[in-house]
PyMOL Python script that loads the backbone (N, CA, C, O; Angstrom):
from pymol import cmd

cmd.read_pdbstr("""\
ATOM      1  N   MET A   1      -6.899  -2.759  -0.562  1.00  0.00           N
ATOM      2  CA  MET A   1      -6.202  -4.005  -0.413  1.00  0.00           C
ATOM      3  C   MET A   1      -6.206  -4.705  -1.767  1.00  0.00           C
ATOM      4  O   MET A   1      -7.248  -4.820  -2.413  1.00  0.00           O
ATOM      5  N   LEU A   2      -5.039  -5.169  -2.188  1.00  0.00           N
ATOM      6  CA  LEU A   2      -4.923  -5.911  -3.437  1.00  0.00           C
ATOM      7  C   LEU A   2      -4.823  -7.389  -3.109  1.00  0.00           C
ATOM      8  O   LEU A   2      -4.004  -7.785  -2.279  1.00  0.00           O
ATOM      9  N   GLU A   3      -5.640  -8.206  -3.746  1.00  0.00           N
ATOM     10  CA  GLU A   3      -5.589  -9.643  -3.498  1.00  0.00           C
ATOM     11  C   GLU A   3      -5.128 -10.357  -4.754  1.00  0.00           C
ATOM     12  O   GLU A   3      -5.586 -10.070  -5.861  1.00  0.00           O
ATOM     13  N   ARG A   4      -4.221 -11.283  -4.558  1.00  0.00           N
ATOM     14  CA  ARG A   4      -3.757 -12.142  -5.651  1.00  0.00           C
ATOM     15  C   ARG A   4      -3.734 -13.546  -5.088  1.00  0.00           C
ATOM     16  O   ARG A   4      -2.772 -13.916  -4.415  1.00  0.00           O
ATOM     17  N   GLY A   5      -4.756 -14.336  -5.338  1.00  0.00           N
ATOM     18  CA  GLY A   5      -4.882 -15.656  -4.715  1.00  0.00           C
ATOM     19  C   GLY A   5      -5.113 -15.461  -3.231  1.00  0.00           C
ATOM     20  O   GLY A   5      -5.950 -14.648  -2.839  1.00  0.00           O
ATOM     21  N   SER A   6      -4.388 -16.189  -2.401  1.00  0.00           N
ATOM     22  CA  SER A   6      -4.526 -16.006  -0.959  1.00  0.00           C
ATOM     23  C   SER A   6      -3.526 -14.986  -0.445  1.00  0.00           C
ATOM     24  O   SER A   6      -3.481 -14.724   0.757  1.00  0.00           O
ATOM     25  N   ASN A   7      -2.722 -14.402  -1.331  1.00  0.00           N
ATOM     26  CA  ASN A   7      -1.716 -13.434  -0.927  1.00  0.00           C
ATOM     27  C   ASN A   7      -2.252 -12.021  -1.051  1.00  0.00           C
ATOM     28  O   ASN A   7      -3.095 -11.726  -1.898  1.00  0.00           O
ATOM     29  N   LEU A   8      -1.746 -11.158  -0.190  1.00  0.00           N
ATOM     30  CA  LEU A   8      -2.099  -9.750  -0.209  1.00  0.00           C
ATOM     31  C   LEU A   8      -0.837  -8.935  -0.431  1.00  0.00           C
ATOM     32  O   LEU A   8       0.269  -9.411  -0.177  1.00  0.00           O
ATOM     33  N   VAL A   9      -0.999  -7.721  -0.898  1.00  0.00           N
ATOM     34  CA  VAL A   9       0.107  -6.795  -1.038  1.00  0.00           C
ATOM     35  C   VAL A   9      -0.050  -5.746   0.043  1.00  0.00           C
ATOM     36  O   VAL A   9      -1.133  -5.186   0.216  1.00  0.00           O
ATOM     37  N   GLY A  10       1.025  -5.474   0.776  1.00  0.00           N
ATOM     38  CA  GLY A  10       0.980  -4.478   1.833  1.00  0.00           C
ATOM     39  C   GLY A  10       2.232  -3.629   1.823  1.00  0.00           C
ATOM     40  O   GLY A  10       3.149  -3.865   1.036  1.00  0.00           O
ATOM     41  N   GLU A  11       2.268  -2.650   2.692  1.00  0.00           N
ATOM     42  CA  GLU A  11       3.405  -1.750   2.814  1.00  0.00           C
ATOM     43  C   GLU A  11       4.000  -1.871   4.209  1.00  0.00           C
ATOM     44  O   GLU A  11       3.275  -1.793   5.201  1.00  0.00           O
ATOM     45  N   VAL A  12       5.311  -2.060   4.295  1.00  0.00           N
ATOM     46  CA  VAL A  12       6.023  -2.037   5.568  1.00  0.00           C
ATOM     47  C   VAL A  12       6.742  -0.696   5.632  1.00  0.00           C
ATOM     48  O   VAL A  12       7.563  -0.379   4.771  1.00  0.00           O
ATOM     49  N   LYS A  13       6.429   0.079   6.649  1.00  0.00           N
ATOM     50  CA  LYS A  13       7.007   1.415   6.804  1.00  0.00           C
ATOM     51  C   LYS A  13       8.532   1.328   6.794  1.00  0.00           C
ATOM     52  O   LYS A  13       9.121   0.549   7.543  1.00  0.00           O
ATOM     53  N   GLY A  14       9.160   2.125   5.948  1.00  0.00           N
ATOM     54  CA  GLY A  14      10.605   2.144   5.847  1.00  0.00           C
ATOM     55  C   GLY A  14      11.185   1.075   4.951  1.00  0.00           C
ATOM     56  O   GLY A  14      12.389   1.074   4.694  1.00  0.00           O
ATOM     57  N   TYR A  15      10.352   0.156   4.466  1.00  0.00           N
ATOM     58  CA  TYR A  15      10.851  -0.922   3.601  1.00  0.00           C
ATOM     59  C   TYR A  15      10.202  -0.862   2.225  1.00  0.00           C
ATOM     60  O   TYR A  15      10.890  -0.883   1.205  1.00  0.00           O
ATOM     61  N   GLY A  16       8.868  -0.787   2.204  1.00  0.00           N
ATOM     62  CA  GLY A  16       8.179  -0.729   0.924  1.00  0.00           C
ATOM     63  C   GLY A  16       7.144  -1.812   0.764  1.00  0.00           C
ATOM     64  O   GLY A  16       6.641  -2.357   1.746  1.00  0.00           O
ATOM     65  N   THR A  17       6.826  -2.121  -0.471  1.00  0.00           N
ATOM     66  CA  THR A  17       5.786  -3.086  -0.811  1.00  0.00           C
ATOM     67  C   THR A  17       6.266  -4.509  -0.570  1.00  0.00           C
ATOM     68  O   THR A  17       7.379  -4.878  -0.945  1.00  0.00           O
ATOM     69  N   VAL A  18       5.406  -5.299   0.064  1.00  0.00           N
ATOM     70  CA  VAL A  18       5.718  -6.713   0.326  1.00  0.00           C
ATOM     71  C   VAL A  18       4.490  -7.556   0.025  1.00  0.00           C
ATOM     72  O   VAL A  18       3.360  -7.069   0.051  1.00  0.00           O
ATOM     73  N   TRP A  19       4.735  -8.836  -0.262  1.00  0.00           N
ATOM     74  CA  TRP A  19       3.657  -9.813  -0.359  1.00  0.00           C
ATOM     75  C   TRP A  19       3.392 -10.321   1.044  1.00  0.00           C
ATOM     76  O   TRP A  19       4.322 -10.503   1.830  1.00  0.00           O
ATOM     77  N   TYR A  20       2.142 -10.547   1.358  1.00  0.00           N
ATOM     78  CA  TYR A  20       1.758 -10.956   2.699  1.00  0.00           C
ATOM     79  C   TYR A  20       0.677 -12.020   2.605  1.00  0.00           C
ATOM     80  O   TYR A  20      -0.304 -11.855   1.880  1.00  0.00           O
ATOM     81  N   ASP A  21       0.857 -13.105   3.334  1.00  0.00           N
ATOM     82  CA  ASP A  21      -0.144 -14.159   3.406  1.00  0.00           C
ATOM     83  C   ASP A  21      -0.546 -14.311   4.862  1.00  0.00           C
ATOM     84  O   ASP A  21       0.245 -14.804   5.667  1.00  0.00           O
ATOM     85  N   PRO A  22      -1.765 -13.897   5.222  1.00  0.00           N
ATOM     86  CA  PRO A  22      -2.183 -13.950   6.623  1.00  0.00           C
ATOM     87  C   PRO A  22      -2.207 -15.360   7.196  1.00  0.00           C
ATOM     88  O   PRO A  22      -2.192 -15.523   8.416  1.00  0.00           O
ATOM     89  N   MET A  23      -2.245 -16.384   6.343  1.00  0.00           N
ATOM     90  CA  MET A  23      -2.228 -17.770   6.816  1.00  0.00           C
ATOM     91  C   MET A  23      -0.814 -18.349   6.825  1.00  0.00           C
ATOM     92  O   MET A  23      -0.608 -19.474   7.279  1.00  0.00           O
ATOM     93  N   GLY A  24       0.150 -17.594   6.333  1.00  0.00           N
ATOM     94  CA  GLY A  24       1.522 -18.089   6.249  1.00  0.00           C
ATOM     95  C   GLY A  24       2.226 -18.028   7.598  1.00  0.00           C
ATOM     96  O   GLY A  24       1.837 -17.269   8.485  1.00  0.00           O
ATOM     97  N   ILE A  25       3.274 -18.847   7.735  1.00  0.00           N
ATOM     98  CA  ILE A  25       4.034 -18.840   8.989  1.00  0.00           C
ATOM     99  C   ILE A  25       5.252 -17.943   8.898  1.00  0.00           C
ATOM    100  O   ILE A  25       5.931 -17.717   9.899  1.00  0.00           O
ATOM    101  N   ALA A  26       5.537 -17.429   7.711  1.00  0.00           N
ATOM    102  CA  ALA A  26       6.703 -16.565   7.552  1.00  0.00           C
ATOM    103  C   ALA A  26       6.463 -15.588   6.415  1.00  0.00           C
ATOM    104  O   ALA A  26       5.679 -15.845   5.502  1.00  0.00           O
ATOM    105  N   ASN A  27       7.146 -14.479   6.492  1.00  0.00           N
ATOM    106  CA  ASN A  27       7.184 -13.531   5.397  1.00  0.00           C
ATOM    107  C   ASN A  27       8.649 -13.353   5.042  1.00  0.00           C
ATOM    108  O   ASN A  27       9.486 -13.196   5.931  1.00  0.00           O
ATOM    109  N   ILE A  28       8.967 -13.376   3.767  1.00  0.00           N
ATOM    110  CA  ILE A  28      10.349 -13.409   3.313  1.00  0.00           C
ATOM    111  C   ILE A  28      10.752 -12.055   2.749  1.00  0.00           C
ATOM    112  O   ILE A  28      10.040 -11.459   1.940  1.00  0.00           O
ATOM    113  N   LEU A  29      11.925 -11.580   3.200  1.00  0.00           N
ATOM    114  CA  LEU A  29      12.490 -10.342   2.686  1.00  0.00           C
ATOM    115  C   LEU A  29      13.688 -10.679   1.812  1.00  0.00           C
ATOM    116  O   LEU A  29      14.439 -11.609   2.108  1.00  0.00           O
ATOM    117  N   SER A  30      13.862  -9.936   0.752  1.00  0.00           N
ATOM    118  CA  SER A  30      14.984 -10.122  -0.147  1.00  0.00           C
ATOM    119  C   SER A  30      16.202  -9.380   0.400  1.00  0.00           C
ATOM    120  O   SER A  30      16.115  -8.196   0.725  1.00  0.00           O
ATOM    121  N   PHE A  31      17.354 -10.086   0.504  1.00  0.00           N
ATOM    122  CA  PHE A  31      18.577  -9.430   0.963  1.00  0.00           C
ATOM    123  C   PHE A  31      18.932  -8.263   0.047  1.00  0.00           C
ATOM    124  O   PHE A  31      19.380  -7.218   0.520  1.00  0.00           O
ATOM    125  N   LYS A  32      18.736  -8.433  -1.251  1.00  0.00           N
ATOM    126  CA  LYS A  32      19.021  -7.360  -2.208  1.00  0.00           C
ATOM    127  C   LYS A  32      18.215  -6.105  -1.874  1.00  0.00           C
ATOM    128  O   LYS A  32      18.766  -5.005  -1.820  1.00  0.00           O
ATOM    129  N   ARG A  33      16.908  -6.274  -1.650  1.00  0.00           N
ATOM    130  CA  ARG A  33      16.065  -5.106  -1.360  1.00  0.00           C
ATOM    131  C   ARG A  33      16.379  -4.513   0.002  1.00  0.00           C
ATOM    132  O   ARG A  33      16.374  -3.292   0.156  1.00  0.00           O
ATOM    133  N   VAL A  34      16.650  -5.352   0.994  1.00  0.00           N
ATOM    134  CA  VAL A  34      17.003  -4.845   2.328  1.00  0.00           C
ATOM    135  C   VAL A  34      18.285  -4.028   2.247  1.00  0.00           C
ATOM    136  O   VAL A  34      18.369  -2.941   2.818  1.00  0.00           O
ATOM    137  N   SER A  35      19.296  -4.556   1.527  1.00  0.00           N
ATOM    138  CA  SER A  35      20.587  -3.879   1.457  1.00  0.00           C
ATOM    139  C   SER A  35      20.545  -2.599   0.625  1.00  0.00           C
ATOM    140  O   SER A  35      21.469  -1.789   0.705  1.00  0.00           O
ATOM    141  N   GLU A  36      19.499  -2.400  -0.169  1.00  0.00           N
ATOM    142  CA  GLU A  36      19.339  -1.137  -0.897  1.00  0.00           C
ATOM    143  C   GLU A  36      18.898  -0.012   0.037  1.00  0.00           C
ATOM    144  O   GLU A  36      19.127   1.162  -0.256  1.00  0.00           O
ATOM    145  N   LYS A  37      18.267  -0.362   1.162  1.00  0.00           N
ATOM    146  CA  LYS A  37      17.735   0.643   2.079  1.00  0.00           C
ATOM    147  C   LYS A  37      18.532   0.771   3.373  1.00  0.00           C
ATOM    148  O   LYS A  37      18.536   1.832   3.998  1.00  0.00           O
ATOM    149  N   TYR A  38      19.212  -0.313   3.781  1.00  0.00           N
ATOM    150  CA  TYR A  38      19.906  -0.342   5.067  1.00  0.00           C
ATOM    151  C   TYR A  38      21.295  -0.934   4.894  1.00  0.00           C
ATOM    152  O   TYR A  38      21.595  -1.548   3.869  1.00  0.00           O
ATOM    153  N   VAL A  39      22.140  -0.747   5.901  1.00  0.00           N
ATOM    154  CA  VAL A  39      23.435  -1.410   5.921  1.00  0.00           C
ATOM    155  C   VAL A  39      23.173  -2.860   6.304  1.00  0.00           C
ATOM    156  O   VAL A  39      22.639  -3.133   7.379  1.00  0.00           O
ATOM    157  N   ALA A  40      23.543  -3.783   5.436  1.00  0.00           N
ATOM    158  CA  ALA A  40      23.292  -5.202   5.677  1.00  0.00           C
ATOM    159  C   ALA A  40      24.538  -5.987   5.306  1.00  0.00           C
ATOM    160  O   ALA A  40      25.160  -5.748   4.271  1.00  0.00           O
ATOM    161  N   ALA A  41      24.888  -6.930   6.172  1.00  0.00           N
ATOM    162  CA  ALA A  41      26.083  -7.739   5.929  1.00  0.00           C
ATOM    163  C   ALA A  41      25.923  -9.092   6.596  1.00  0.00           C
ATOM    164  O   ALA A  41      25.107  -9.270   7.501  1.00  0.00           O
ATOM    165  N   TYR A  42      26.719 -10.040   6.129  1.00  0.00           N
ATOM    166  CA  TYR A  42      26.715 -11.359   6.736  1.00  0.00           C
ATOM    167  C   TYR A  42      27.879 -11.440   7.705  1.00  0.00           C
ATOM    168  O   TYR A  42      29.016 -11.149   7.335  1.00  0.00           O
ATOM    169  N   ASP A  43      27.606 -11.835   8.954  1.00  0.00           N
ATOM    170  CA  ASP A  43      28.627 -12.015   9.982  1.00  0.00           C
ATOM    171  C   ASP A  43      28.878 -13.510  10.126  1.00  0.00           C
ATOM    172  O   ASP A  43      28.078 -14.229  10.724  1.00  0.00           O
ATOM    173  N   GLN A  44      29.996 -13.971   9.573  1.00  0.00           N
ATOM    174  CA  GLN A  44      30.276 -15.402   9.551  1.00  0.00           C
ATOM    175  C   GLN A  44      30.494 -15.965  10.954  1.00  0.00           C
ATOM    176  O   GLN A  44      30.178 -17.129  11.199  1.00  0.00           O
ATOM    177  N   THR A  45      31.028 -15.167  11.879  1.00  0.00           N
ATOM    178  CA  THR A  45      31.264 -15.677  13.232  1.00  0.00           C
ATOM    179  C   THR A  45      29.956 -15.960  13.961  1.00  0.00           C
ATOM    180  O   THR A  45      29.889 -16.881  14.776  1.00  0.00           O
ATOM    181  N   GLN A  46      28.916 -15.177  13.677  1.00  0.00           N
ATOM    182  CA  GLN A  46      27.599 -15.391  14.291  1.00  0.00           C
ATOM    183  C   GLN A  46      26.680 -16.225  13.413  1.00  0.00           C
ATOM    184  O   GLN A  46      25.601 -16.633  13.843  1.00  0.00           O
ATOM    185  N   ARG A  47      27.118 -16.482  12.166  1.00  0.00           N
ATOM    186  CA  ARG A  47      26.298 -17.177  11.167  1.00  0.00           C
ATOM    187  C   ARG A  47      24.935 -16.483  11.060  1.00  0.00           C
ATOM    188  O   ARG A  47      23.878 -17.106  11.156  1.00  0.00           O
ATOM    189  N   ALA A  48      25.013 -15.166  10.856  1.00  0.00           N
ATOM    190  CA  ALA A  48      23.805 -14.344  10.848  1.00  0.00           C
ATOM    191  C   ALA A  48      23.971 -13.148   9.915  1.00  0.00           C
ATOM    192  O   ALA A  48      25.080 -12.671   9.676  1.00  0.00           O
ATOM    193  N   PHE A  49      22.830 -12.673   9.393  1.00  0.00           N
ATOM    194  CA  PHE A  49      22.791 -11.416   8.665  1.00  0.00           C
ATOM    195  C   PHE A  49      22.501 -10.311   9.680  1.00  0.00           C
ATOM    196  O   PHE A  49      21.596 -10.438  10.505  1.00  0.00           O
ATOM    197  N   VAL A  50      23.271  -9.235   9.613  1.00  0.00           N
ATOM    198  CA  VAL A  50      23.074  -8.093  10.491  1.00  0.00           C
ATOM    199  C   VAL A  50      22.555  -6.946   9.633  1.00  0.00           C
ATOM    200  O   VAL A  50      23.171  -6.587   8.629  1.00  0.00           O
ATOM    201  N   VAL A  51      21.423  -6.373  10.031  1.00  0.00           N
ATOM    202  CA  VAL A  51      20.833  -5.241   9.311  1.00  0.00           C
ATOM    203  C   VAL A  51      20.793  -4.063  10.277  1.00  0.00           C
ATOM    204  O   VAL A  51      20.235  -4.167  11.370  1.00  0.00           O
ATOM    205  N   ARG A  52      21.390  -2.936   9.867  1.00  0.00           N
ATOM    206  CA  ARG A  52      21.428  -1.743  10.703  1.00  0.00           C
ATOM    207  C   ARG A  52      20.604  -0.634  10.066  1.00  0.00           C
ATOM    208  O   ARG A  52      20.846  -0.235   8.927  1.00  0.00           O
ATOM    209  N   LYS A  53      19.625  -0.141  10.823  1.00  0.00           N
ATOM    210  CA  LYS A  53      18.792   0.960  10.338  1.00  0.00           C
ATOM    211  C   LYS A  53      19.535   2.280  10.504  1.00  0.00           C
ATOM    212  O   LYS A  53      20.580   2.337  11.152  1.00  0.00           O
ATOM    213  N   LEU A  54      18.993   3.327   9.921  1.00  0.00           N
ATOM    214  CA  LEU A  54      19.631   4.643   9.978  1.00  0.00           C
ATOM    215  C   LEU A  54      19.771   5.172  11.398  1.00  0.00           C
ATOM    216  O   LEU A  54      20.688   5.943  11.682  1.00  0.00           O
ATOM    217  N   ASP A  55      18.864   4.764  12.302  1.00  0.00           N
ATOM    218  CA  ASP A  55      18.945   5.221  13.692  1.00  0.00           C
ATOM    219  C   ASP A  55      19.953   4.415  14.516  1.00  0.00           C
ATOM    220  O   ASP A  55      20.097   4.647  15.717  1.00  0.00           O
ATOM    221  N   GLY A  56      20.650   3.468  13.875  1.00  0.00           N
ATOM    222  CA  GLY A  56      21.662   2.665  14.546  1.00  0.00           C
ATOM    223  C   GLY A  56      21.152   1.351  15.121  1.00  0.00           C
ATOM    224  O   GLY A  56      21.955   0.514  15.532  1.00  0.00           O
ATOM    225  N   LYS A  57      19.851   1.150  15.160  1.00  0.00           N
ATOM    226  CA  LYS A  57      19.301  -0.093  15.695  1.00  0.00           C
ATOM    227  C   LYS A  57      19.659  -1.243  14.769  1.00  0.00           C
ATOM    228  O   LYS A  57      19.520  -1.142  13.550  1.00  0.00           O
ATOM    229  N   GLU A  58      20.129  -2.353  15.371  1.00  0.00           N
ATOM    230  CA  GLU A  58      20.524  -3.513  14.590  1.00  0.00           C
ATOM    231  C   GLU A  58      19.562  -4.679  14.778  1.00  0.00           C
ATOM    232  O   GLU A  58      19.010  -4.886  15.858  1.00  0.00           O
ATOM    233  N   PHE A  59      19.379  -5.425  13.713  1.00  0.00           N
ATOM    234  CA  PHE A  59      18.534  -6.613  13.717  1.00  0.00           C
ATOM    235  C   PHE A  59      19.392  -7.786  13.264  1.00  0.00           C
ATOM    236  O   PHE A  59      20.117  -7.688  12.274  1.00  0.00           O
ATOM    237  N   LEU A  60      19.308  -8.886  13.985  1.00  0.00           N
ATOM    238  CA  LEU A  60      20.119 -10.062  13.715  1.00  0.00           C
ATOM    239  C   LEU A  60      19.234 -11.184  13.186  1.00  0.00           C
ATOM    240  O   LEU A  60      18.350 -11.679  13.886  1.00  0.00           O
ATOM    241  N   PHE A  61      19.485 -11.579  11.935  1.00  0.00           N
ATOM    242  CA  PHE A  61      18.766 -12.688  11.310  1.00  0.00           C
ATOM    243  C   PHE A  61      19.667 -13.915  11.432  1.00  0.00           C
ATOM    244  O   PHE A  61      20.607 -14.077  10.654  1.00  0.00           O
ATOM    245  N   VAL A  62      19.381 -14.775  12.405  1.00  0.00           N
ATOM    246  CA  VAL A  62      20.256 -15.915  12.699  1.00  0.00           C
ATOM    247  C   VAL A  62      19.846 -17.148  11.897  1.00  0.00           C
ATOM    248  O   VAL A  62      18.690 -17.301  11.503  1.00  0.00           O
ATOM    249  N   GLU A  63      20.818 -18.014  11.669  1.00  0.00           N
ATOM    250  CA  GLU A  63      20.581 -19.221  10.893  1.00  0.00           C
ATOM    251  C   GLU A  63      19.906 -20.287  11.749  1.00  0.00           C
ATOM    252  O   GLU A  63      20.362 -20.586  12.853  1.00  0.00           O
ATOM    253  N   SER A  64      18.825 -20.854  11.239  1.00  0.00           N
ATOM    254  CA  SER A  64      18.139 -21.944  11.931  1.00  0.00           C
ATOM    255  C   SER A  64      18.881 -23.252  11.654  1.00  0.00           C
ATOM    256  O   SER A  64      19.740 -23.292  10.773  1.00  0.00           O
ATOM    257  N   PRO A  65      18.567 -24.314  12.385  1.00  0.00           N
ATOM    258  CA  PRO A  65      19.201 -25.607  12.120  1.00  0.00           C
ATOM    259  C   PRO A  65      19.013 -26.106  10.681  1.00  0.00           C
ATOM    260  O   PRO A  65      19.824 -26.888  10.185  1.00  0.00           O
ATOM    261  N   LYS A  66      17.948 -25.655  10.014  1.00  0.00           N
ATOM    262  CA  LYS A  66      17.696 -26.069   8.628  1.00  0.00           C
ATOM    263  C   LYS A  66      18.291 -25.102   7.606  1.00  0.00           C
ATOM    264  O   LYS A  66      18.140 -25.307   6.401  1.00  0.00           O
ATOM    265  N   GLY A  67      18.968 -24.044   8.078  1.00  0.00           N
ATOM    266  CA  GLY A  67      19.675 -23.144   7.170  1.00  0.00           C
ATOM    267  C   GLY A  67      18.934 -21.886   6.778  1.00  0.00           C
ATOM    268  O   GLY A  67      19.495 -21.058   6.060  1.00  0.00           O
ATOM    269  N   LEU A  68      17.701 -21.703   7.212  1.00  0.00           N
ATOM    270  CA  LEU A  68      16.951 -20.491   6.889  1.00  0.00           C
ATOM    271  C   LEU A  68      17.253 -19.432   7.949  1.00  0.00           C
ATOM    272  O   LEU A  68      17.198 -19.712   9.147  1.00  0.00           O
ATOM    273  N   HIS A  69      17.567 -18.233   7.512  1.00  0.00           N
ATOM    274  CA  HIS A  69      17.853 -17.152   8.459  1.00  0.00           C
ATOM    275  C   HIS A  69      16.554 -16.458   8.855  1.00  0.00           C
ATOM    276  O   HIS A  69      15.699 -16.189   8.011  1.00  0.00           O
ATOM    277  N   ASN A  70      16.418 -16.173  10.148  1.00  0.00           N
ATOM    278  CA  ASN A  70      15.183 -15.558  10.620  1.00  0.00           C
ATOM    279  C   ASN A  70      15.462 -14.578  11.738  1.00  0.00           C
ATOM    280  O   ASN A  70      16.496 -14.644  12.403  1.00  0.00           O
ATOM    281  N   LEU A  71      14.526 -13.672  11.934  1.00  0.00           N
ATOM    282  CA  LEU A  71      14.585 -12.649  12.975  1.00  0.00           C
ATOM    283  C   LEU A  71      13.594 -13.019  14.060  1.00  0.00           C
ATOM    284  O   LEU A  71      12.401 -13.160  13.794  1.00  0.00           O
ATOM    285  N   ASP A  72      14.080 -13.177  15.280  1.00  0.00           N
ATOM    286  CA  ASP A  72      13.213 -13.484  16.408  1.00  0.00           C
ATOM    287  C   ASP A  72      12.548 -12.183  16.869  1.00  0.00           C
ATOM    288  O   ASP A  72      13.222 -11.285  17.374  1.00  0.00           O
ATOM    289  N   THR A  73      11.238 -12.084  16.696  1.00  0.00           N
ATOM    290  CA  THR A  73      10.514 -10.869  17.067  1.00  0.00           C
ATOM    291  C   THR A  73       9.733 -11.018  18.359  1.00  0.00           C
ATOM    292  O   THR A  73       8.980 -10.118  18.733  1.00  0.00           O
ATOM    293  N   GLU A  74       9.902 -12.150  19.053  1.00  0.00           N
ATOM    294  CA  GLU A  74       9.194 -12.348  20.315  1.00  0.00           C
ATOM    295  C   GLU A  74       9.635 -11.286  21.314  1.00  0.00           C
ATOM    296  O   GLU A  74      10.829 -11.072  21.521  1.00  0.00           O
ATOM    297  N   GLY A  75       8.678 -10.636  21.920  1.00  0.00           N
ATOM    298  CA  GLY A  75       8.970  -9.592  22.897  1.00  0.00           C
ATOM    299  C   GLY A  75       9.270  -8.242  22.277  1.00  0.00           C
ATOM    300  O   GLY A  75       9.487  -7.267  22.997  1.00  0.00           O
ATOM    301  N   ASP A  76       9.287  -8.166  20.956  1.00  0.00           N
ATOM    302  CA  ASP A  76       9.532  -6.904  20.271  1.00  0.00           C
ATOM    303  C   ASP A  76       8.194  -6.211  20.024  1.00  0.00           C
ATOM    304  O   ASP A  76       7.143  -6.853  20.028  1.00  0.00           O
ATOM    305  N   SER A  77       8.240  -4.927  19.814  1.00  0.00           N
ATOM    306  CA  SER A  77       7.008  -4.189  19.546  1.00  0.00           C
ATOM    307  C   SER A  77       6.459  -4.508  18.167  1.00  0.00           C
ATOM    308  O   SER A  77       5.287  -4.249  17.896  1.00  0.00           O
ATOM    309  N   GLY A  78       7.300  -5.074  17.273  1.00  0.00           N
ATOM    310  CA  GLY A  78       6.821  -5.532  15.979  1.00  0.00           C
ATOM    311  C   GLY A  78       6.804  -4.446  14.927  1.00  0.00           C
ATOM    312  O   GLY A  78       7.183  -3.300  15.170  1.00  0.00           O
ATOM    313  N   THR A  79       6.359  -4.834  13.766  1.00  0.00           N
ATOM    314  CA  THR A  79       6.234  -3.955  12.612  1.00  0.00           C
ATOM    315  C   THR A  79       4.813  -4.027  12.118  1.00  0.00           C
ATOM    316  O   THR A  79       4.231  -5.109  12.028  1.00  0.00           O
ATOM    317  N   MET A  80       4.258  -2.892  11.799  1.00  0.00           N
ATOM    318  CA  MET A  80       2.880  -2.877  11.318  1.00  0.00           C
ATOM    319  C   MET A  80       2.879  -2.982   9.801  1.00  0.00           C
ATOM    320  O   MET A  80       3.602  -2.256   9.120  1.00  0.00           O
ATOM    321  N   LEU A  81       2.080  -3.869   9.289  1.00  0.00           N
ATOM    322  CA  LEU A  81       1.895  -4.030   7.856  1.00  0.00           C
ATOM    323  C   LEU A  81       0.623  -3.301   7.463  1.00  0.00           C
ATOM    324  O   LEU A  81      -0.461  -3.613   7.956  1.00  0.00           O
ATOM    325  N   LEU A  82       0.759  -2.344   6.587  1.00  0.00           N
ATOM    326  CA  LEU A  82      -0.396  -1.587   6.129  1.00  0.00           C
ATOM    327  C   LEU A  82      -0.898  -2.212   4.838  1.00  0.00           C
ATOM    328  O   LEU A  82      -0.203  -2.184   3.823  1.00  0.00           O
ATOM    329  N   ILE A  83      -2.103  -2.778   4.869  1.00  0.00           N
ATOM    330  CA  ILE A  83      -2.679  -3.417   3.686  1.00  0.00           C
ATOM    331  C   ILE A  83      -3.271  -2.341   2.788  1.00  0.00           C
ATOM    332  O   ILE A  83      -4.037  -1.492   3.244  1.00  0.00           O
ATOM    333  N   GLN A  84      -2.910  -2.382   1.507  1.00  0.00           N
ATOM    334  CA  GLN A  84      -3.438  -1.406   0.553  1.00  0.00           C
ATOM    335  C   GLN A  84      -4.865  -1.704   0.212  1.00  0.00           C
ATOM    336  O   GLN A  84      -5.474  -0.984  -0.580  1.00  0.00           O
TER     337      GLN A  84
END
""", "prot")
cmd.dss("prot")
cmd.show_as("cartoon", "prot")
cmd.util.cbc("prot")
cmd.orient("prot")
C-alpha cells in the first residue's frame, strides 16, 4: 500500500491506478482516462455520461442538481479496490 498524506493508491480491475481516500465521500474518475479504455460519450437528452464496457454493460453517470456527474451504485455488486 502506498500512502501519500491521507490518500492511498489502489488498482481498480479493468481501469488501472487510482487515488483513494477511505474517509472521502467520492472518488473521481477522469473522462479522458475512462474513454481511453471504454466507449464513453455524453448523452445530452439524459444529461449523463454513458460508459459501455467491452461486455456491453452500460453505466450511466447522471448530473446532480449541483452539476457533478455521478454513478449510483446502490444495489450494485460494486467494484473492488485493490490497495497496493
